[in-house]
Steps between C-alpha positions, in 0.01 A plus 500: 500500500449194720158432347642519149774250584248258654268533199787446256610193694146359497469566126832326439402200712161471333656520152759246605221267616327538165806443285721262697490127432630383844243716680224355281490195727431719802224695332360198314158521665468880452315628198741701278233763435491569872874572491455721193227690684726544803777627268269758343377607846858543624590708194199724558591546865859587402373756246265657757783509756719699258217733409407570864865560588529756219169656605621543859818670376292737282260584782780569749501864609838659572494773762877535523507815284252690714661751733321602815531868578331590827372853525462697816155605605467874487243609753424868542503456875831323512748665735242724660369428850 
């Protein structure tokens, strides 16, 4: 969940840097295609994060329904000296 929030925040900030006029002065020397590439990379990382999270939930094994029933060992010599 934390990773998703960070990725969404980075995607929002990157999009804001691409589309905002006041921020354009700060990123004036940066090539816009570099920012577009970073945006695409962040979207891919977000997609992979969601997929891996779903994969880990699918691969999770639940042992809560298994009941342990110990059995006594029945030796033929048990109880005899």
